[in-house]
MILUMPA-980240 format. One record per residue (C-alpha): x, y, z. Coordinates in steps of 0.001 Angstrom, whole numbers, padded with zeros to 6 digits, always signed. Layout:
<nodes>
XYZ
...
</nodes>
This chain:
<nodes>
-033102-009913+014344
-031041-010620+010854
-033433-012707+008567
-031291-015438+007492
-032209-017265+003721
-033316-021044+004680
-030544-023703+004500
-031259-026495+003001
-030353-029713+005506
-026976-031702+004078
-029310-034517+003199
-032043-033092+001338
-029211-030960-000499
-027777-034418-002039
-031447-034917-003184
-033034-032118-004250
-033284-031308-008102
-033432-027785-007834
-030953-025323-006566
-031244-023221-003725
-030560-020342-004456
-032318-020487-007579
-035574-021042-005417
-034654-017696-003537
-034235-015825-007010
-037737-014438-008813
-038092-016518-012271
-036318-014930-015409
-037896-014712-018725
-036553-017097-020585
-033650-016538-023025
-031703-018380-025408
-028232-018532-023873
-024938-021352-024769
-023932-023208-022526
-020902-021865-020417
-017368-022726-021805
-015211-025288-019781
-011850-025070-019286
-008900-027598-019514
-006908-029223-017084
-003495-029836-016848
-002104-031777-013597
-000190-029281-011693
+001007-029787-008118
+001984-026559-005509
+004013-027183-002749
+005231-024895+000213
+005762-025417+003998
+005498-029162+003784
+002040-028419+002002
+001197-029621-001443
-001990-029117-003075
-003290-029796-007057
-004310-026588-009267
-005239-027724-012232
-005464-024103-013990
-001543-022691-013476
-001658-023821-017034
-003105-020311-017773
-000250-018180-016271
+001044-018804-019718
-000354-015792-021597
+001142-017383-025167
-000928-020469-024640
-003261-020528-027883
-005643-022720-025629
-005756-019501-023032
-006662-017111-026253
-009803-019704-027383
-010960-020134-023817
-011139-016278-023496
-012532-015369-026473
-015543-018201-025632
-015500-016685-022425
-016487-012929-023833
-019136-014434-026534
-020883-016328-022995
-020720-012853-021117
-022150-011139-024137
-024775-013598-025043
-025540-013533-020935
-026014-009576-020250
-027444-009362-024103
-030560-010868-022470
-031162-009073-019871
-034494-007127-019662
-035624-008786-022692
-032811-007724-024435
-031187-004199-025053
-031173-003398-021046
-027424-002824-022028
-027713-000520-024795
-030779+001633-022750
-028284+002081-019630
-025450+002610-021844
-027282+005360-023555
-028689+006670-020445
-025439+007887-019142
-024610+009287-022156
-026907+011513-022150
-026336+012915-018758
-022407+013769-020205
-021971+017130-021842
-020815+017422-025016
-017604+018519-024374
-015858+019336-021164
-013420+022054-019615
-011260+023069-016920
-011358+026310-015905
-007563+027575-016693
-005146+028256-014048
-002462+030612-014133
+001416+029565-013586
+004004+031959-014822
+003235+033547-017651
+000515+030939-018864
-002618+029531-018832
-003362+026018-018326
-006531+023507-018465
-007853+020594-020013
-010249+020005-022211
-012335+017122-023531
-013406+018017-027029
-016809+017544-028078
-017418+013321-029143
-013694+012543-028100
-012897+010316-025181
-009586+011944-023917
-008490+014954-022660
-006516+017747-024185
-003619+020072-022361
-003471+023072-023732
-002203+026964-022736
-002501+030358-023815
-000540+033542-022573
-002151+035079-019413
-003961+038281-019015
-004447+040446-016211
-006905+040929-014008
-009380+038003-012785
-012260+039338-015263
-010295+039656-018154
-008865+035967-018017
-012340+034624-017823
-013658+036751-020772
-010625+035268-022580
-011300+031692-021411
-014856+031390-022358
-014952+033749-025578
-011915+032025-027402
-010391+035389-028389
-006805+034268-027147
-004908+031376-029561
-004393+028185-027557
-001510+026136-027391
-002315+022601-028072
+000101+020821-026153
-000609+017425-026085
-003807+015686-027461
-004419+012180-025549
-006703+011638-028004
-004142+011890-031328
-002047+008886-029283
-004946+006299-028836
-006012+006998-032274
-002453+006072-033765
-001963+003568-031103
-005693+002070-030109
-004453+002639-026172
-003439+005478-024328
-002056+005914-020837
-000586+009441-019897
+001643+008161-016467
+003633+011371-015157
+003106+014951-017133
+005609+017741-016424
+006410+021175-017660
+009666+022921-017605
+010056+025484-015171
+010825+027943-017959
+007759+026667-019765
+009558+025643-022754
+009366+021598-022797
+006687+018841-022218
+007886+015770-020616
+005485+012550-020312
+005396+009116-019867
+003027+007187-021660
+001703+003429-022541
+000714+002407-025106
-000290-001895-024067
-001591-001496-021033
+001234-003324-019624
+002454+000528-017988
+005456-000157-019393
+005912+003519-019689
+007946+005340-022309
+009540+009043-022108
+008606+011518-024663
+009893+014938-024062
+008529+017880-026413
+009990+021201-027442
+006912+023555-026891
+008755+025939-029345
+009403+024011-032192
+006369+021277-031072
+009094+018509-032047
+009973+015487-029813
+013557+016396-028990
+014101+012941-026521
+012958+009768-026566
+014584+007042-023821
+015566+004099-024544
+014190+002636-021550
+010582+001134-020542
+009103+001730-017817
+009984+004841-016873
+007782+005684-013841
+008696+009707-011742
+009909+012532-013584
+011489+015962-012017
+012907+018658-013209
+015829+020713-012765
+015256+024444-011985
+017213+025416-015039
+015316+023271-017614
+018017+022212-019319
+017847+018557-017056
+015042+016010-016497
+015723+013582-013887
+013896+010625-014538
+013166+006666-012752
+013686+003037-014787
+011779-000066-013573
+013617-003402-013277
+011999-006182-014487
+009271-006838-012103
+008393-002850-012487
+010087-001923-009318
+011847+001813-010026
+015218+001052-008929
+017647+003550-010892
+017520+007524-011581
+018852+008566-014432
+019757+012416-015737
+019213+013624-018799
+021024+016795-020507
+018464+017889-022957
+020874+019787-025250
+023482+017254-025397
+023673+014064-027626
+025112+011603-024311
+022156+009197-023346
+021086+010137-019455
+023490+009364-016651
+022541+006986-013989
+022455+008929-010849
+021256+006397-008334
+020828+002777-007893
+018280+000828-005731
+019813-002372-004867
+017651-003794-002179
+014728-005864-003870
+012119-004972-000951
+013154-001339-002073
+012342+000772-004964
+012931+004885-005867
+010903+007940-005953
+011368+011140-007100
+009980+015121-006807
+011118+018053-007407
+011011+020720-004977
+008114+023428-005419
+011047+025820-005991
+012913+023347-008335
+016045+023991-006395
+016763+020201-004908
+015208+017040-006391
+014298+014551-003412
+015287+010927-003971
+013423+008642-001626
+014809+005061-001386
+011835+002541+000263
+009577+000045+000779
+006720+000542-001453
+003641-002161-002132
+001652-001036-005226
-001905+000938-005226
-004827+002153-007500
-003603+005619-008291
+000308+005059-007039
+002190+003369-004341
+002042+003364-000567
+005490+004101+000913
+006359+001699+003981
+010438+001730+004864
+012119+004875+003729
+015332+006768+003436
+015468+010255+001502
+018442+012006-000032
+018366+014955-002371
+020582+016815-005091
+020563+020311-006076
+018911+020221-009059
+021764+022620-010867
+024649+021102-009809
+023869+016782-010632
+027159+015794-010712
+028189+017471-006797
+025824+013842-005960
+023599+012875-003791
+023422+014095-000027
+021615+012113+002873
+018747+013962+004922
+017840+010694+007124
+018920+007295+007624
+016113+004522+006751
+014224+003171+009901
+011824+000476+009732
+007928+002341+009549
+009399+005843+009422
+008621+008177+006697
+009844+011729+005354
+008210+013789+002412
+010660+017330+001808
+009559+020470+000181
+012431+023750+000105
+011688+027334+001373
+014005+029478+002046
+017210+027667+002924
+015030+025240+005113
+013570+021358+004143
+010219+021188+005683
+009623+017826+006648
+006239+015408+006556
+007346+012655+009267
+006210+009995+011855
+009782+009304+013213
+010072+009088+016783
+010323+012227+018944
+013713+011842+021160
+014581+008463+019628
+012664+006607+022369
+010485+004396+019995
+009283+003725+016154
+005984+005662+015782
+003769+003910+013445
+000664+006551+013026
+000579+009903+012646
+003124+012461+011157
+004056+016174+012444
+006011+018806+010632
+009592+019626+011340
+012410+022044+009864
+015560+020562+008815
+018460+023297+008250
+021770+020942+007407
+022058+018516+010507
+019591+020010+012495
+015899+018843+012517
+013361+021012+014738
+009759+019732+015409
+007985+022592+014304
+004345+021201+015029
+002086+017923+015943
-001522+018123+014699
-003160+017550+017916
-005142+014264+018990
-008031+014045+016886
-006397+015099+013768
-004093+013461+011166
-001809+015567+008702
-001554+013490+005313
-000021+015550+002793
+001322+019149+002357
+002200+021643-000368
+004401+024709-000242
+004042+028478-001694
+006400+031519-001542
+003827+032807+001264
+001551+029834+002512
+002015+026439+003464
-001019+023941+002829
-001622+020969+004725
-003828+018133+003953
-005450+016946+006961
-008040+014198+008261
-010286+014914+011390
-012711+011921+012339
-012441+010623+008738
-013402+014021+007272
-010393+015510+005049
-009286+018898+005607
-006756+021577+004134
-005818+024399+006008
-003504+027387+005086
+000316+028581+007523
+001467+031572+006482
+005309+031360+005323
+007601+031752+006378
+006974+030108+010079
+008684+031612+013590
+012019+030815+013380
+012722+031272+016450
+010603+029045+017979
+012039+026954+020526
+009079+024365+021232
+006335+022378+019162
+003534+024133+018512
-000143+022634+018222
-001218+023572+014742
-003843+026092+016256
-001396+028046+017157
+000396+028856+013942
-002931+030585+012942
-004269+028333+010318
-007464+029101+008011
-009359+025862+007274
-010649+025861+003845
-014739+025936+003745
-015892+022547+002676
-019917+021661+002097
-019780+018965+004677
-018041+015559+005978
-019228+013561+002937
-016740+015143+000349
-014087+013598-001572
-011464+016346-001856
-008715+016552-004995
-005623+019502-005102
-005534+020894-009157
-001983+021044-010242
-001254+024159-008428
+002368+024510-009786
+003294+028330-009321
+005324+028622-006054
+004647+032136-006084
+001065+031795-006220
-001251+032866-003319
-004675+031023-004778
-004881+027216-004318
-007038+025115-005956
-009300+022479-005411
-011761+019899-006521
-014806+019088-004103
-017136+016613-004865
-019471+014383-003210
-021426+011372-004068
-024751+014251-004067
-022308+017245-004913
-021326+017032-008697
-018058+018110-008848
-017001+021915-008243
-013825+023552-008819
-013087+026176-005826
-010221+028637-005915
-009078+029704-002374
-007590+032836-001814
-004341+032231+000533
-003972+035860+001341
-007449+036924+001574
-008841+033969+003161
-011828+034058+000977
-012910+031453-001862
-014571+031551-005394
-016211+028642-006748
-014887+028479-010686
-017293+026158-012151
-019837+023107-011158
-019715+019951-013533
-022792+020144-015496
-025532+017306-015495
-028020+017534-018322
-030710+015038-017503
-031310+016767-014381
-031645+020554-015318
-035402+020378-015150
-034612+019380-011568
-031263+021923-010615
-033871+025064-009666
-035404+022956-007375
-032244+022194-005204
-030194+025586-006094
-027719+024026-008239
-026513+026065-010861
-026338+024042-014590
-022892+024946-016112
-023954+027738-018764
-022167+028976-022024
-022609+032608-022233
-020216+035164-020708
-022392+037143-018630
-023846+034360-016608
-020499+032322-015732
-019269+035816-014447
-022167+036252-012761
-021544+032463-011368
-018158+033375-010157
-018501+036674-008376
-021908+036333-006924
-022456+032532-006009
-020582+031339-002765
-023331+029116-001484
-022453+025145-001847
-024863+023527-004262
-025841+019798-004216
-028489+016940-004974
-029796+016427-001031
-033325+017266-001934
-033353+014439-004151
-030811+012104-002687
-030710+010403+001210
-026403+010548+001618
-025716+009640+004892
-022124+008341+006760
-023067+006318+009754
-020760+003369+011850
-021420-000037+011812
-019877-002087+014499
-017722-004814+013009
-017090-008534+014725
-014555-007286+017160
-016800-004322+018270
-014673-001676+015717
-016425+000729+013987
-016612+000846+010361
-017577+003763+008666
-020098+003152+005725
-021748+005931+003767
-025238+004981+002519
-026957+006644-001177
-030081+006823-002067
-032953+008255-003973
-035738+009826-001423
-038547+009600-004262
-037309+005732-005590
-036143+003879-002598
-038211+001216-001068
-037609+000358+002527
-037573-003283+002690
-037255-003737-001082
-034614-002299-002454
-031627-003674-004311
-028747-002378-003343
-024666-002752-004077
-021832-002344-001364
-018384-001329-002705
-015310-002005-001016
-011462-001586-001137
-009588-001971+001959
-005742-001888+001099
-002769+000122+000629
-004123+002960+002757
-006377+004142-000087
-009541+005742+000556
-012903+004742-000981
-013930+006561-004274
-017215+008361-003137
-016819+011378-005438
-019682+012359-007717
-020132+009858-010449
-023150+010628-012925
-023502+006657-013983
-024636+005956-010842
-027964+008044-011240
-029536+004861-013436
-029050+002673-010404
-030499+005416-008014
-034412+006979-009948
-034508+002907-010461
-034397+002512-006464
-031148+001164-005977
-029037+001850-002452
-025066+002249-002947
-023337+001800+000139
-019836+002755+000385
-017816+000809+002766
-014207+001871+004271
-012950-000764+005661
-010084-001462+007782
-006768-002023+005089
-008196+002054+003966
-007868+005132+005366
-004774+006817+007490
-001895+004698+008737
-003387+002826+011635
-006419+002168+009775
-004933+000905+007382
-002127-001449+009221
-005332-003080+011060
-006103-004556+007618
-002498-005644+006920
-001085-009153+006673
-002200-011250+009463
-004938-008476+010340
-006530-008878+006439
-009193-010777+008067
-010805-007703+009682
-011051-005975+006239
-013242-009042+005175
-015527-009026+008426
-015852-005185+008052
-017107-005633+005239
-019418-008606+005823
-021266-006524+008903
-021617-003762+006483
-023435-005706+004307
-025736-007521+007008
-025886-004080+008618
-027612-003043+005498
-030546-005874+005250
-031271-005986+009191
-032161-002382+008914
-033934-002888+006193
-032239-000654+003376
-031965-003504+000868
-033860-006403+000515
-032321-009574+001611
-032020-011025-001509
-031185-007924-003505
-028149-007155-002220
-025141-006977-004323
-021260-005921-003970
-018500-004577-006233
-014706-004493-005866
-011651-004087-007835
-008335-005524-007718
-007483-005853-003971
-011349-004730-003551
-012403-008164-005838
-009967-010220-003465
-011912-008767-000356
-015295-009435-002095
-013936-012827-002824
-012800-013235+000354
-016504-012496+001668
-018623-014751-000823
-016478-017643+000691
-017155-016576+004086
-020663-015929+003770
-021985-017415+000367
-026073-016582+001422
-025618-013176+001920
-024671-011893-001721
-027111-012103-004287
-024984-011080-007184
-021344-009433-007214
-018898-007921-009379
-014997-008452-009541
-012858-006183-011247
-009867-006718-012286
-009631-009074-009075
-006916-009771-006963
-007930-013586-006225
-005032-016250-006899
-003313-014371-003739
-001492-017242-002231
-000230-018559-006084
+000955-015026-006707
+002313-014033-003620
+004619-016980-004146
+006236-016119-006598
+008393-013756-006670
+009235-013015-010519
+005983-011749-010679
+005776-007873-010556
+004899-006204-007726
+005144-009020-005334
+008075-008987-003855
+006826-005066-003102
+003528-006616-001819
+004719-008236+000896
+004537-005169+003338
+000895-005318+002163
-000146-008929+002214
+002664-010695+004045
+005443-012832+003124
+004980-016345+002417
+008123-017557+002950
+006995-017241+006390
+005174-019714+007872
+002730-018184+009981
+001955-014746+007058
+001788-017691+004292
-001379-019475+006373
-002696-016342+006814
-002634-015756+003311
-003860-018930+002393
-006790-018954+005142
-008414-015875+002773
-007219-016615-000582
-010248-016445-002529
-009276-019385-005479
-008094-021766-002577
-011078-021423-000195
-013940-021756-002749
-016460-024409-001462
-016982-027313-003183
-020544-028160-003910
-021824-024633-002523
-024301-022323-003897
-022875-019143-005498
-024166-015885-006332
-024042-014637-009777
-020624-013476-010443
-019525-010963-013042
-015713-010651-013399
-013962-008522-015398
-009982-008999-016486
-007615-007173-018775
-005192-009699-020723
-002059-006648-020963
-002750-006162-016674
+000738-006313-015354
-000726-005708-011477
-003309-008594-011647
-002518-010815-014502
-005290-012066-016319
-005380-015483-015511
-005884-014587-011572
-009396-014203-013087
-009574-016689-015403
-008946-019393-012966
-011329-018351-010178
-014101-018825-013014
-013190-022114-014323
-012774-023543-010804
-016133-021841-009608
-017535-024301-012534
-015590-027075-011811
-016212-027381-008186
-019237-025267-006888
-023041-025893-007684
-023261-026536-010948
-026669-024777-012022
-025451-021554-009934
-021640-021818-012099
-023322-020901-015005
-024570-017388-013971
-020674-016873-013125
-019085-014817-015879
-015707-013737-017393
-015717-010461-019358
-011517-009731-020769
-010390-006630-022449
-008147-007998-024736
-006255-004735-025603
-005773-002897-022162
-004455-002970-019075
-005593-002706-015289
-007202+000911-014815
-009108+000152-018971
-009526+001965-021962
-010004+004849-019773
-011954+007113-022252
-015388+008695-020989
-018021+007245-023194
-016303+003821-022837
-016270+004180-019664
-020608+004313-020017
-020481+001888-021833
-018295-000615-019382
-020623+000777-016384
-023547-000474-018183
-022350-004058-018923
-022017-004588-015107
-025463-002888-014073
-027227-004813-016414
-025822-008289-015195
-026572-007019-011992
-030450-006737-013028
-030461-009655-014743
-028839-011557-011916
-031541-010324-009412
-034214-010766-012296
-035455-007074-011951
-035002-006481-015841
-035462-002828-016350
-037775-002494-013440
-037384-000611-010216
-038332-003925-007518
-040286-006448-008463
</nodes>
């Protein structure tokens, strides 16, 4: 039976002199923290669908208001004082020092061949950001590695993120594309945090910038096969990519317009096919996400990249809920799609592989009942499919070309696929750059909560794999021998031995328990939950814990290796990752969108209650963390069950969803209708209002301590959303509890923060110190 915290009766609450929540927390050390700032109120009324309500903090929408700047400065001072007192002072700095000590002085990726060059990235010693470089390719694997490790060949630096950051104070590189002839580098850069990317094209022979687009808001880039022309998309004032331009580099003429999408519900994306013969133009309804954009309503065109003036020609018309992803091979377009079979009905879940030759569209293979296809990559001799089977990511390769005489669709297994070996069903898998169409090697980065990042090359011809590198975790070096993990070594001989002889997966599972279970939600649906803790430090029924959630845009929650977590795991914390509805594959995503969004919130609450019920986490020590749309998830769950979580961190959170979705002039709002609903329709408006974190705060209720972070230049989630929520919590909820609700704003960055590896340690240390203080744990494991 779940132990619930005792509730005071309504009358008793009216007369009590102490806060209910404070009686449940351990006594904290006395500290000198000033009272929290108080935001001004300005009368303002919002009206929609016959309803009106007051929003006295609407004034914060004006980011040029000096009162907002003053308020955020005061909030930052209060947050620093609050967290600065944690652990008798100095806890934050101790945590940051721990995290920094685990990072190797410098980091480098193994080189990857493309044409005559070897490309790789590295972070120089003491620097925050990566450097992209290359050198000419020697022959043979041993020669390649010897040159790479010894530095005997001179490298050419192509792009140094650190130089851009030092010049502008902030850097975010969006797209980065090498031309097919390897002469030019095109990249987009944001130096404000507002994601209004500018375009630069650098001649790698002269090392001079030969083109800078006058436009801001560049998103996608695609090279023509002859390397003489570059295609790019440009956003409108709402950050909707709506135009495609083409720039001929040897001409003084500006880029000319190729395509315009006039429908405000649709945006444009472009890609080059792997052989660079075509550029695909996708005009679709899109909703924004953390790492890109989820494609929904879709129509697709192609253009011969060397014959731009001949114009676009369509592949498929736009159909509701149908998607197409194109690649080209030997005169055929290979297409991933969920289009209805035989035009009987629209299929909203499950992709299959088809092939198109002019207007002739033929289904090649279905993935099977227990498997879904998520993406593909194509090479001269192989097709690589990205799959998911029962929640497990998989990759497989199929020899090309596929039998051209196939008359009926085949099962995937009939195509003799090779499934890439991976360590376990808990892995996060990310593709490398894999730019070379003629290559027979496919690179992946494999990781899990207990497996530091592995760089693995898969030989598609021999169907073998080679481990190239595993991330170094310096503070665990004493334990690595006991668990079989080979540290990153510096000598050439040891590196070669690692590559040639070590084909076993190495992890830290002897130190940390990591398991995937399923938790029953409110409607009986089973929700995947990954649970991580130290086998030595965890204490059943006593340990503190964090539940992470996101649940939007069809994106998986990041469960890759993160050395910063060791600071909590070593102190006995449990870290749990809830893959609630709204993320995942198409059907799982749709089950958490629009009116179904309540499923995401209920799923998250169910996972939290499970952790307490099973004794994995103490009932008064469960915390929650959500970022962006995940902040909406956590904020709504706190409104629903304010006793469930004892503390929370909301990072650039989407909290004022009702007011934001009612304003179509804000960036990305119209494009988000497919995710959260269109408030112009009464039913969808009511659904949004029912869970909006800002609009459902409960007067007088004791809310847990919450750290809310924001970025002043954020164009995805306005800084005012966090500021309004914090001000309203302090205004209407329990006065005593709300003093532990704090706001920390980065005044220079955007939605994704500043991004440097050392700066990220400092930000995470701030969050962890806050949670420890909120639970009264100081720098100890349990009390």
